[in-house]
mmCIF file of the C-alpha atoms, coordinates in Angstrom:
data_MODEL
# 
_entry.id   MODEL 
# 
loop_
_atom_site.group_PDB 
_atom_site.id 
_atom_site.type_symbol 
_atom_site.label_atom_id 
_atom_site.label_alt_id 
_atom_site.label_comp_id 
_atom_site.label_asym_id 
_atom_site.label_entity_id 
_atom_site.label_seq_id 
_atom_site.pdbx_PDB_ins_code 
_atom_site.Cartn_x 
_atom_site.Cartn_y 
_atom_site.Cartn_z 
_atom_site.occupancy 
_atom_site.B_iso_or_equiv 
_atom_site.pdbx_formal_charge 
_atom_site.auth_seq_id 
_atom_site.auth_comp_id 
_atom_site.auth_asym_id 
_atom_site.auth_atom_id 
_atom_site.pdbx_PDB_model_num 
ATOM 1   C CA . MET A 1 1   ? -70.214 9.587  11.664  1.00 0.00 ? 1   MET A CA 1 
ATOM 2   C CA . THR A 1 2   ? -67.661 8.894  14.435  1.00 0.00 ? 2   THR A CA 1 
ATOM 3   C CA . PRO A 1 3   ? -68.306 10.986 17.592  1.00 0.00 ? 3   PRO A CA 1 
ATOM 4   C CA . PRO A 1 4   ? -65.477 13.532 18.103  1.00 0.00 ? 4   PRO A CA 1 
ATOM 5   C CA . ASN A 1 5   ? -64.467 12.050 21.473  1.00 0.00 ? 5   ASN A CA 1 
ATOM 6   C CA . ALA A 1 6   ? -64.439 8.443  20.295  1.00 0.00 ? 6   ALA A CA 1 
ATOM 7   C CA . PRO A 1 7   ? -61.038 6.701  19.975  1.00 0.00 ? 7   PRO A CA 1 
ATOM 8   C CA . THR A 1 8   ? -59.475 7.046  16.543  1.00 0.00 ? 8   THR A CA 1 
ATOM 9   C CA . ARG A 1 9   ? -59.790 3.804  14.568  1.00 0.00 ? 9   ARG A CA 1 
ATOM 10  C CA . VAL A 1 10  ? -56.316 2.840  13.305  1.00 0.00 ? 10  VAL A CA 1 
ATOM 11  C CA . VAL A 1 11  ? -54.738 0.181  11.112  1.00 0.00 ? 11  VAL A CA 1 
ATOM 12  C CA . LEU A 1 12  ? -51.106 -0.337 12.190  1.00 0.00 ? 12  LEU A CA 1 
ATOM 13  C CA . ALA A 1 13  ? -48.645 -1.784 9.667   1.00 0.00 ? 13  ALA A CA 1 
ATOM 14  C CA . ASP A 1 14  ? -45.038 -2.753 10.452  1.00 0.00 ? 14  ASP A CA 1 
ATOM 15  C CA . ASP A 1 15  ? -43.207 -5.906 9.394   1.00 0.00 ? 15  ASP A CA 1 
ATOM 16  C CA . HIS A 1 16  ? -41.343 -6.080 12.722  1.00 0.00 ? 16  HIS A CA 1 
ATOM 17  C CA . GLU A 1 17  ? -43.845 -7.940 14.895  1.00 0.00 ? 17  GLU A CA 1 
ATOM 18  C CA . MET A 1 18  ? -42.375 -6.984 18.275  1.00 0.00 ? 18  MET A CA 1 
ATOM 19  C CA . VAL A 1 19  ? -42.228 -3.299 17.326  1.00 0.00 ? 19  VAL A CA 1 
ATOM 20  C CA . ARG A 1 20  ? -45.783 -3.418 15.993  1.00 0.00 ? 20  ARG A CA 1 
ATOM 21  C CA . HIS A 1 21  ? -47.175 -5.033 19.132  1.00 0.00 ? 21  HIS A CA 1 
ATOM 22  C CA . ALA A 1 22  ? -45.296 -2.595 21.370  1.00 0.00 ? 22  ALA A CA 1 
ATOM 23  C CA . LEU A 1 23  ? -46.654 0.401  19.462  1.00 0.00 ? 23  LEU A CA 1 
ATOM 24  C CA . ALA A 1 24  ? -50.162 -1.067 19.523  1.00 0.00 ? 24  ALA A CA 1 
ATOM 25  C CA . ARG A 1 25  ? -49.930 -1.382 23.312  1.00 0.00 ? 25  ARG A CA 1 
ATOM 26  C CA . VAL A 1 26  ? -48.776 2.233  23.694  1.00 0.00 ? 26  VAL A CA 1 
ATOM 27  C CA . LEU A 1 27  ? -51.564 3.504  21.453  1.00 0.00 ? 27  LEU A CA 1 
ATOM 28  C CA . GLU A 1 28  ? -54.381 1.539  23.069  1.00 0.00 ? 28  GLU A CA 1 
ATOM 29  C CA . ASP A 1 29  ? -53.176 2.344  26.581  1.00 0.00 ? 29  ASP A CA 1 
ATOM 30  C CA . SER A 1 30  ? -53.611 6.034  25.738  1.00 0.00 ? 30  SER A CA 1 
ATOM 31  C CA . GLY A 1 31  ? -57.378 5.523  25.555  1.00 0.00 ? 31  GLY A CA 1 
ATOM 32  C CA . LYS A 1 32  ? -57.425 7.705  22.434  1.00 0.00 ? 32  LYS A CA 1 
ATOM 33  C CA . VAL A 1 33  ? -56.763 5.035  19.810  1.00 0.00 ? 33  VAL A CA 1 
ATOM 34  C CA . GLN A 1 34  ? -58.468 1.788  18.830  1.00 0.00 ? 34  GLN A CA 1 
ATOM 35  C CA . ILE A 1 35  ? -56.302 -0.592 16.791  1.00 0.00 ? 35  ILE A CA 1 
ATOM 36  C CA . VAL A 1 36  ? -58.814 -2.229 14.444  1.00 0.00 ? 36  VAL A CA 1 
ATOM 37  C CA . ALA A 1 37  ? -56.196 -4.301 12.580  1.00 0.00 ? 37  ALA A CA 1 
ATOM 38  C CA . GLN A 1 38  ? -52.472 -4.968 12.442  1.00 0.00 ? 38  GLN A CA 1 
ATOM 39  C CA . ALA A 1 39  ? -50.492 -5.794 9.297   1.00 0.00 ? 39  ALA A CA 1 
ATOM 40  C CA . GLY A 1 40  ? -47.027 -7.141 8.635   1.00 0.00 ? 40  GLY A CA 1 
ATOM 41  C CA . SER A 1 41  ? -46.828 -6.265 4.953   1.00 0.00 ? 41  SER A CA 1 
ATOM 42  C CA . ALA A 1 42  ? -48.126 -3.775 2.412   1.00 0.00 ? 42  ALA A CA 1 
ATOM 43  C CA . GLY A 1 43  ? -50.566 -6.360 1.060   1.00 0.00 ? 43  GLY A CA 1 
ATOM 44  C CA . GLU A 1 44  ? -51.959 -7.037 4.524   1.00 0.00 ? 44  GLU A CA 1 
ATOM 45  C CA . ALA A 1 45  ? -52.264 -3.308 5.177   1.00 0.00 ? 45  ALA A CA 1 
ATOM 46  C CA . LEU A 1 46  ? -54.234 -2.798 1.979   1.00 0.00 ? 46  LEU A CA 1 
ATOM 47  C CA . ALA A 1 47  ? -56.580 -5.675 2.827   1.00 0.00 ? 47  ALA A CA 1 
ATOM 48  C CA . ALA A 1 48  ? -57.050 -4.357 6.378   1.00 0.00 ? 48  ALA A CA 1 
ATOM 49  C CA . VAL A 1 49  ? -57.975 -0.880 5.170   1.00 0.00 ? 49  VAL A CA 1 
ATOM 50  C CA . GLU A 1 50  ? -60.424 -2.316 2.650   1.00 0.00 ? 50  GLU A CA 1 
ATOM 51  C CA . ALA A 1 51  ? -62.062 -4.418 5.369   1.00 0.00 ? 51  ALA A CA 1 
ATOM 52  C CA . GLU A 1 52  ? -62.033 -2.017 8.323   1.00 0.00 ? 52  GLU A CA 1 
ATOM 53  C CA . ARG A 1 53  ? -62.237 1.486  6.768   1.00 0.00 ? 53  ARG A CA 1 
ATOM 54  C CA . PRO A 1 54  ? -60.187 3.086  9.572   1.00 0.00 ? 54  PRO A CA 1 
ATOM 55  C CA . GLU A 1 55  ? -59.760 6.811  10.062  1.00 0.00 ? 55  GLU A CA 1 
ATOM 56  C CA . VAL A 1 56  ? -55.961 6.578  10.150  1.00 0.00 ? 56  VAL A CA 1 
ATOM 57  C CA . ALA A 1 57  ? -53.348 4.150  8.821   1.00 0.00 ? 57  ALA A CA 1 
ATOM 58  C CA . VAL A 1 58  ? -49.945 4.099  10.503  1.00 0.00 ? 58  VAL A CA 1 
ATOM 59  C CA . LEU A 1 59  ? -47.320 2.625  8.160   1.00 0.00 ? 59  LEU A CA 1 
ATOM 60  C CA . ASP A 1 60  ? -43.679 1.681  8.514   1.00 0.00 ? 60  ASP A CA 1 
ATOM 61  C CA . TYR A 1 61  ? -41.737 3.276  5.637   1.00 0.00 ? 61  TYR A CA 1 
ATOM 62  C CA . SER A 1 62  ? -39.990 0.053  4.576   1.00 0.00 ? 62  SER A CA 1 
ATOM 63  C CA . MET A 1 63  ? -41.889 -3.217 4.278   1.00 0.00 ? 63  MET A CA 1 
ATOM 64  C CA . PRO A 1 64  ? -40.844 -6.338 2.366   1.00 0.00 ? 64  PRO A CA 1 
ATOM 65  C CA . ASP A 1 65  ? -43.336 -6.115 -0.481  1.00 0.00 ? 65  ASP A CA 1 
ATOM 66  C CA . GLN A 1 66  ? -43.618 -2.331 -0.967  1.00 0.00 ? 66  GLN A CA 1 
ATOM 67  C CA . ASP A 1 67  ? -42.297 0.888  0.545   1.00 0.00 ? 67  ASP A CA 1 
ATOM 68  C CA . ALA A 1 68  ? -44.680 3.482  1.963   1.00 0.00 ? 68  ALA A CA 1 
ATOM 69  C CA . PRO A 1 69  ? -44.751 5.900  -1.019  1.00 0.00 ? 69  PRO A CA 1 
ATOM 70  C CA . GLY A 1 70  ? -46.158 3.247  -3.371  1.00 0.00 ? 70  GLY A CA 1 
ATOM 71  C CA . LEU A 1 71  ? -48.532 1.871  -0.742  1.00 0.00 ? 71  LEU A CA 1 
ATOM 72  C CA . ILE A 1 72  ? -49.886 5.352  0.038   1.00 0.00 ? 72  ILE A CA 1 
ATOM 73  C CA . GLU A 1 73  ? -51.162 5.715  -3.519  1.00 0.00 ? 73  GLU A CA 1 
ATOM 74  C CA . ARG A 1 74  ? -52.885 2.313  -3.369  1.00 0.00 ? 74  ARG A CA 1 
ATOM 75  C CA . LEU A 1 75  ? -54.483 3.044  0.009   1.00 0.00 ? 75  LEU A CA 1 
ATOM 76  C CA . LEU A 1 76  ? -55.843 6.417  -1.082  1.00 0.00 ? 76  LEU A CA 1 
ATOM 77  C CA . GLY A 1 77  ? -57.238 4.739  -4.202  1.00 0.00 ? 77  GLY A CA 1 
ATOM 78  C CA . VAL A 1 78  ? -59.228 2.413  -1.937  1.00 0.00 ? 78  VAL A CA 1 
ATOM 79  C CA . GLN A 1 79  ? -60.193 5.046  0.666   1.00 0.00 ? 79  GLN A CA 1 
ATOM 80  C CA . PRO A 1 80  ? -59.599 8.661  -0.444  1.00 0.00 ? 80  PRO A CA 1 
ATOM 81  C CA . ASP A 1 81  ? -60.451 10.156 2.960   1.00 0.00 ? 81  ASP A CA 1 
ATOM 82  C CA . LEU A 1 82  ? -57.958 7.942  4.815   1.00 0.00 ? 82  LEU A CA 1 
ATOM 83  C CA . LYS A 1 83  ? -55.358 9.804  6.864   1.00 0.00 ? 83  LYS A CA 1 
ATOM 84  C CA . ILE A 1 84  ? -51.876 8.274  6.642   1.00 0.00 ? 84  ILE A CA 1 
ATOM 85  C CA . LEU A 1 85  ? -49.006 8.611  9.097   1.00 0.00 ? 85  LEU A CA 1 
ATOM 86  C CA . VAL A 1 86  ? -45.611 7.105  8.224   1.00 0.00 ? 86  VAL A CA 1 
ATOM 87  C CA . LEU A 1 87  ? -42.962 5.858  10.655  1.00 0.00 ? 87  LEU A CA 1 
ATOM 88  C CA . THR A 1 88  ? -39.289 5.399  9.798   1.00 0.00 ? 88  THR A CA 1 
ATOM 89  C CA . VAL A 1 89  ? -35.929 4.886  11.451  1.00 0.00 ? 89  VAL A CA 1 
ATOM 90  C CA . HIS A 1 90  ? -34.440 7.449  9.042   1.00 0.00 ? 90  HIS A CA 1 
ATOM 91  C CA . ASP A 1 91  ? -34.055 10.983 10.418  1.00 0.00 ? 91  ASP A CA 1 
ATOM 92  C CA . ASN A 1 92  ? -33.381 12.328 6.916   1.00 0.00 ? 92  ASN A CA 1 
ATOM 93  C CA . ILE A 1 93  ? -35.877 14.965 5.782   1.00 0.00 ? 93  ILE A CA 1 
ATOM 94  C CA . HIS A 1 94  ? -35.963 13.518 2.286   1.00 0.00 ? 94  HIS A CA 1 
ATOM 95  C CA . TYR A 1 95  ? -37.883 10.501 3.552   1.00 0.00 ? 95  TYR A CA 1 
ATOM 96  C CA . ALA A 1 96  ? -40.417 12.921 5.036   1.00 0.00 ? 96  ALA A CA 1 
ATOM 97  C CA . ILE A 1 97  ? -40.632 14.906 1.792   1.00 0.00 ? 97  ILE A CA 1 
ATOM 98  C CA . ARG A 1 98  ? -41.103 11.710 -0.212  1.00 0.00 ? 98  ARG A CA 1 
ATOM 99  C CA . VAL A 1 99  ? -44.080 10.477 1.817   1.00 0.00 ? 99  VAL A CA 1 
ATOM 100 C CA . LEU A 1 100 ? -45.723 13.901 2.119   1.00 0.00 ? 100 LEU A CA 1 
ATOM 101 C CA . GLU A 1 101 ? -45.486 14.435 -1.631  1.00 0.00 ? 101 GLU A CA 1 
ATOM 102 C CA . SER A 1 102 ? -46.950 10.945 -2.108  1.00 0.00 ? 102 SER A CA 1 
ATOM 103 C CA . GLY A 1 103 ? -50.076 11.968 -0.181  1.00 0.00 ? 103 GLY A CA 1 
ATOM 104 C CA . ALA A 1 104 ? -49.285 11.086 3.438   1.00 0.00 ? 104 ALA A CA 1 
ATOM 105 C CA . HIS A 1 105 ? -50.483 13.412 6.197   1.00 0.00 ? 105 HIS A CA 1 
ATOM 106 C CA . GLY A 1 106 ? -47.680 12.879 8.692   1.00 0.00 ? 106 GLY A CA 1 
ATOM 107 C CA . PHE A 1 107 ? -44.194 11.539 9.287   1.00 0.00 ? 107 PHE A CA 1 
ATOM 108 C CA . ILE A 1 108 ? -42.658 10.416 12.592  1.00 0.00 ? 108 ILE A CA 1 
ATOM 109 C CA . ILE A 1 109 ? -39.182 9.097  13.388  1.00 0.00 ? 109 ILE A CA 1 
ATOM 110 C CA . LYS A 1 110 ? -39.471 5.766  15.195  1.00 0.00 ? 110 LYS A CA 1 
ATOM 111 C CA . ALA A 1 111 ? -37.158 6.926  17.969  1.00 0.00 ? 111 ALA A CA 1 
ATOM 112 C CA . SER A 1 112 ? -39.832 9.519  18.820  1.00 0.00 ? 112 SER A CA 1 
ATOM 113 C CA . ALA A 1 113 ? -42.858 7.304  18.212  1.00 0.00 ? 113 ALA A CA 1 
ATOM 114 C CA . VAL A 1 114 ? -43.677 6.523  21.843  1.00 0.00 ? 114 VAL A CA 1 
ATOM 115 C CA . ASP A 1 115 ? -43.763 10.238 22.682  1.00 0.00 ? 115 ASP A CA 1 
ATOM 116 C CA . GLU A 1 116 ? -45.324 11.584 19.484  1.00 0.00 ? 116 GLU A CA 1 
ATOM 117 C CA . LEU A 1 117 ? -47.483 8.935  17.849  1.00 0.00 ? 117 LEU A CA 1 
ATOM 118 C CA . VAL A 1 118 ? -50.733 9.580  19.739  1.00 0.00 ? 118 VAL A CA 1 
ATOM 119 C CA . ASP A 1 119 ? -50.463 13.334 19.098  1.00 0.00 ? 119 ASP A CA 1 
ATOM 120 C CA . GLY A 1 120 ? -49.636 12.641 15.447  1.00 0.00 ? 120 GLY A CA 1 
ATOM 121 C CA . ILE A 1 121 ? -52.659 10.413 14.996  1.00 0.00 ? 121 ILE A CA 1 
ATOM 122 C CA . GLU A 1 122 ? -54.970 12.976 16.578  1.00 0.00 ? 122 GLU A CA 1 
ATOM 123 C CA . ALA A 1 123 ? -53.495 15.759 14.438  1.00 0.00 ? 123 ALA A CA 1 
ATOM 124 C CA . VAL A 1 124 ? -53.924 13.965 11.113  1.00 0.00 ? 124 VAL A CA 1 
ATOM 125 C CA . ARG A 1 125 ? -57.415 12.871 12.122  1.00 0.00 ? 125 ARG A CA 1 
ATOM 126 C CA . ARG A 1 126 ? -58.261 16.589 12.440  1.00 0.00 ? 126 ARG A CA 1 
ATOM 127 C CA . GLY A 1 127 ? -56.900 17.203 8.949   1.00 0.00 ? 127 GLY A CA 1 
ATOM 128 C CA . GLN A 1 128 ? -53.551 18.659 10.000  1.00 0.00 ? 128 GLN A CA 1 
ATOM 129 C CA . ILE A 1 129 ? -50.073 17.741 8.760   1.00 0.00 ? 129 ILE A CA 1 
ATOM 130 C CA . TYR A 1 130 ? -47.794 16.296 11.444  1.00 0.00 ? 130 TYR A CA 1 
ATOM 131 C CA . VAL A 1 131 ? -44.002 15.980 11.244  1.00 0.00 ? 131 VAL A CA 1 
ATOM 132 C CA . SER A 1 132 ? -41.727 14.872 14.099  1.00 0.00 ? 132 SER A CA 1 
ATOM 133 C CA . SER A 1 133 ? -40.795 17.935 16.136  1.00 0.00 ? 133 SER A CA 1 
ATOM 134 C CA . SER A 1 134 ? -37.074 17.372 15.575  1.00 0.00 ? 134 SER A CA 1 
ATOM 135 C CA . MET A 1 135 ? -37.563 17.738 11.811  1.00 0.00 ? 135 MET A CA 1 
ATOM 136 C CA . SER A 1 136 ? -40.589 19.955 11.334  1.00 0.00 ? 136 SER A CA 1 
ATOM 137 C CA . HIS A 1 137 ? -38.744 23.271 10.902  1.00 0.00 ? 137 HIS A CA 1 
ATOM 138 C CA . GLU A 1 138 ? -36.294 21.821 8.366   1.00 0.00 ? 138 GLU A CA 1 
ATOM 139 C CA . VAL A 1 139 ? -39.065 20.087 6.399   1.00 0.00 ? 139 VAL A CA 1 
ATOM 140 C CA . MET A 1 140 ? -41.184 23.238 6.199   1.00 0.00 ? 140 MET A CA 1 
ATOM 141 C CA . ASN A 1 141 ? -38.199 25.286 5.023   1.00 0.00 ? 141 ASN A CA 1 
ATOM 142 C CA . HIS A 1 142 ? -37.492 22.705 2.350   1.00 0.00 ? 142 HIS A CA 1 
ATOM 143 C CA . LEU A 1 143 ? -41.073 22.717 1.069   1.00 0.00 ? 143 LEU A CA 1 
ATOM 144 C CA . ARG A 1 144 ? -41.126 26.524 0.873   1.00 0.00 ? 144 ARG A CA 1 
ATOM 145 C CA . ARG A 1 145 ? -37.931 26.662 -1.210  1.00 0.00 ? 145 ARG A CA 1 
ATOM 146 C CA . PRO A 1 146 ? -38.544 26.710 -5.006  1.00 0.00 ? 146 PRO A CA 1 
ATOM 147 C CA . ARG A 1 147 ? -37.161 23.554 -6.628  1.00 0.00 ? 147 ARG A CA 1 
ATOM 148 C CA . ARG A 1 148 ? -34.991 25.645 -8.981  1.00 0.00 ? 148 ARG A CA 1 
ATOM 149 C CA . ASP A 1 149 ? -33.090 26.990 -5.953  1.00 0.00 ? 149 ASP A CA 1 
ATOM 150 C CA . ARG A 1 150 ? -32.383 23.579 -4.432  1.00 0.00 ? 150 ARG A CA 1 
ATOM 151 C CA . VAL A 1 151 ? -28.980 21.898 -4.557  1.00 0.00 ? 151 VAL A CA 1 
ATOM 152 C CA . GLY A 1 152 ? -27.610 18.476 -3.605  1.00 0.00 ? 152 GLY A CA 1 
ATOM 153 C CA . LEU A 1 153 ? -30.205 16.085 -2.201  1.00 0.00 ? 153 LEU A CA 1 
ATOM 154 C CA . ASP A 1 154 ? -32.719 18.932 -2.082  1.00 0.00 ? 154 ASP A CA 1 
ATOM 155 C CA . ALA A 1 155 ? -32.596 19.146 -5.879  1.00 0.00 ? 155 ALA A CA 1 
ATOM 156 C CA . LEU A 1 156 ? -33.689 15.534 -6.410  1.00 0.00 ? 156 LEU A CA 1 
ATOM 157 C CA . SER A 1 157 ? -37.262 14.706 -7.319  1.00 0.00 ? 157 SER A CA 1 
ATOM 158 C CA . PRO A 1 158 ? -38.985 12.034 -5.184  1.00 0.00 ? 158 PRO A CA 1 
ATOM 159 C CA . ARG A 1 159 ? -38.367 9.398  -7.864  1.00 0.00 ? 159 ARG A CA 1 
ATOM 160 C CA . GLU A 1 160 ? -34.720 10.406 -8.213  1.00 0.00 ? 160 GLU A CA 1 
ATOM 161 C CA . PHE A 1 161 ? -34.354 10.089 -4.452  1.00 0.00 ? 161 PHE A CA 1 
ATOM 162 C CA . ASP A 1 162 ? -35.897 6.596  -4.643  1.00 0.00 ? 162 ASP A CA 1 
ATOM 163 C CA . PHE A 1 163 ? -33.416 5.659  -7.360  1.00 0.00 ? 163 PHE A CA 1 
ATOM 164 C CA . LEU A 1 164 ? -30.500 6.880  -5.224  1.00 0.00 ? 164 LEU A CA 1 
ATOM 165 C CA . ARG A 1 165 ? -31.774 4.888  -2.247  1.00 0.00 ? 165 ARG A CA 1 
ATOM 166 C CA . TRP A 1 166 ? -31.914 1.637  -4.233  1.00 0.00 ? 166 TRP A CA 1 
ATOM 167 C CA . ILE A 1 167 ? -28.458 2.136  -5.758  1.00 0.00 ? 167 ILE A CA 1 
ATOM 168 C CA . ALA A 1 168 ? -27.027 3.004  -2.349  1.00 0.00 ? 168 ALA A CA 1 
ATOM 169 C CA . ALA A 1 169 ? -28.548 -0.221 -0.992  1.00 0.00 ? 169 ALA A CA 1 
ATOM 170 C CA . GLY A 1 170 ? -26.394 -2.172 -3.442  1.00 0.00 ? 170 GLY A CA 1 
ATOM 171 C CA . LYS A 1 171 ? -28.891 -2.744 -6.255  1.00 0.00 ? 171 LYS A CA 1 
ATOM 172 C CA . THR A 1 172 ? -27.692 -2.879 -9.836  1.00 0.00 ? 172 THR A CA 1 
ATOM 173 C CA . LEU A 1 173 ? -29.265 -0.593 -12.404 1.00 0.00 ? 173 LEU A CA 1 
ATOM 174 C CA . GLN A 1 174 ? -31.467 -3.475 -13.579 1.00 0.00 ? 174 GLN A CA 1 
ATOM 175 C CA . GLU A 1 175 ? -32.483 -4.409 -10.031 1.00 0.00 ? 175 GLU A CA 1 
ATOM 176 C CA . ALA A 1 176 ? -33.304 -0.775 -9.196  1.00 0.00 ? 176 ALA A CA 1 
ATOM 177 C CA . SER A 1 177 ? -35.488 -0.537 -12.307 1.00 0.00 ? 177 SER A CA 1 
ATOM 178 C CA . VAL A 1 178 ? -37.449 -3.616 -11.181 1.00 0.00 ? 178 VAL A CA 1 
ATOM 179 C CA . GLU A 1 179 ? -37.892 -2.250 -7.654  1.00 0.00 ? 179 GLU A CA 1 
ATOM 180 C CA . MET A 1 180 ? -39.178 1.054  -9.072  1.00 0.00 ? 180 MET A CA 1 
ATOM 181 C CA . GLY A 1 181 ? -41.391 -0.518 -11.746 1.00 0.00 ? 181 GLY A CA 1 
ATOM 182 C CA . ILE A 1 182 ? -39.611 1.249  -14.610 1.00 0.00 ? 182 ILE A CA 1 
ATOM 183 C CA . GLY A 1 183 ? -37.580 0.203  -17.638 1.00 0.00 ? 183 GLY A CA 1 
ATOM 184 C CA . THR A 1 184 ? -33.800 -0.058 -17.587 1.00 0.00 ? 184 THR A CA 1 
ATOM 185 C CA . SER A 1 185 ? -33.464 2.873  -19.993 1.00 0.00 ? 185 SER A CA 1 
ATOM 186 C CA . THR A 1 186 ? -35.549 5.058  -17.677 1.00 0.00 ? 186 THR A CA 1 
ATOM 187 C CA . ALA A 1 187 ? -33.424 3.967  -14.726 1.00 0.00 ? 187 ALA A CA 1 
ATOM 188 C CA . SER A 1 188 ? -30.339 4.916  -16.734 1.00 0.00 ? 188 SER A CA 1 
ATOM 189 C CA . THR A 1 189 ? -31.839 8.372  -17.282 1.00 0.00 ? 189 THR A CA 1 
ATOM 190 C CA . TYR A 1 190 ? -32.425 8.699  -13.526 1.00 0.00 ? 190 TYR A CA 1 
ATOM 191 C CA . ARG A 1 191 ? -28.796 7.748  -12.900 1.00 0.00 ? 191 ARG A CA 1 
ATOM 192 C CA . THR A 1 192 ? -27.571 10.437 -15.281 1.00 0.00 ? 192 THR A CA 1 
ATOM 193 C CA . ARG A 1 193 ? -29.790 13.109 -13.712 1.00 0.00 ? 193 ARG A CA 1 
ATOM 194 C CA . VAL A 1 194 ? -28.887 12.149 -10.150 1.00 0.00 ? 194 VAL A CA 1 
ATOM 195 C CA . MET A 1 195 ? -25.164 12.140 -10.910 1.00 0.00 ? 195 MET A CA 1 
ATOM 196 C CA . GLU A 1 196 ? -25.444 15.568 -12.542 1.00 0.00 ? 196 GLU A CA 1 
ATOM 197 C CA . LYS A 1 197 ? -27.410 17.055 -9.643  1.00 0.00 ? 197 LYS A CA 1 
ATOM 198 C CA . LEU A 1 198 ? -25.110 15.595 -7.010  1.00 0.00 ? 198 LEU A CA 1 
ATOM 199 C CA . LYS A 1 199 ? -22.001 16.439 -9.034  1.00 0.00 ? 199 LYS A CA 1 
ATOM 200 C CA . VAL A 1 200 ? -20.541 12.921 -8.925  1.00 0.00 ? 200 VAL A CA 1 
ATOM 201 C CA . SER A 1 201 ? -19.100 10.891 -11.769 1.00 0.00 ? 201 SER A CA 1 
ATOM 202 C CA . SER A 1 202 ? -19.487 7.226  -10.825 1.00 0.00 ? 202 SER A CA 1 
ATOM 203 C CA . THR A 1 203 ? -21.803 4.777  -9.072  1.00 0.00 ? 203 THR A CA 1 
ATOM 204 C CA . ALA A 1 204 ? -19.207 4.375  -6.324  1.00 0.00 ? 204 ALA A CA 1 
ATOM 205 C CA . GLU A 1 205 ? -19.351 8.120  -5.671  1.00 0.00 ? 205 GLU A CA 1 
ATOM 206 C CA . LEU A 1 206 ? -23.155 7.963  -5.632  1.00 0.00 ? 206 LEU A CA 1 
ATOM 207 C CA . ILE A 1 207 ? -23.040 5.284  -2.956  1.00 0.00 ? 207 ILE A CA 1 
ATOM 208 C CA . ARG A 1 208 ? -20.475 7.227  -0.923  1.00 0.00 ? 208 ARG A CA 1 
ATOM 209 C CA . PHE A 1 209 ? -22.603 10.385 -1.159  1.00 0.00 ? 209 PHE A CA 1 
ATOM 210 C CA . ALA A 1 210 ? -25.703 8.488  -0.025  1.00 0.00 ? 210 ALA A CA 1 
ATOM 211 C CA . ILE A 1 211 ? -23.924 6.989  2.987   1.00 0.00 ? 211 ILE A CA 1 
ATOM 212 C CA . GLU A 1 212 ? -22.394 10.327 4.004   1.00 0.00 ? 212 GLU A CA 1 
ATOM 213 C CA . HIS A 1 213 ? -25.795 12.056 3.816   1.00 0.00 ? 213 HIS A CA 1 
ATOM 214 C CA . GLY A 1 214 ? -27.811 9.453  5.714   1.00 0.00 ? 214 GLY A CA 1 
ATOM 215 C CA . VAL A 1 215 ? -29.791 8.078  2.772   1.00 0.00 ? 215 VAL A CA 1 
ATOM 216 C CA . VAL A 1 216 ? -28.990 4.480  3.812   1.00 0.00 ? 216 VAL A CA 1 
# 
């Protein structure tokens, strides 16, 4: 068992090498974190966790081969007691909701990472949930609200939000279905539900809505 005062063993995954190295330097200079492996992709992160069995994995939300929500499930399948903290450039609470509902233990906006990441790692290591201070109140209010009372983006399920994100990024229905690992007919069903919930009537309006609400 790791002594309570020992540095937290961390796998750090981000496909932007300069960002990853800068964050690793900040974390190790704190004296509270030991970076046991770095990864530039979801596949590398999975292999690093399997090899090193860290206490915490810090993941960028968007990596070339898989986004954080899908990777979280794979990591917890390999190491159920792993604590996972997700970083993203998006200050939209729906990214936070998505990763927390996928099993992550924390969510930090990259703009705040230098100031908050060490505290976030220590918090999730202790079994707490950590959300960037600028978003924590809004996220908690969202999670307390019954789904039936939610409107707009708040009404979307995590998978519906994923679908909206892919469409807003310029993917066709077929391309979005491939990215999500679902059939085209299922993707079509998601499109219908999302359009109904957001009260729009075309893909162009979906994209406009997503841009206006910070989804992309």
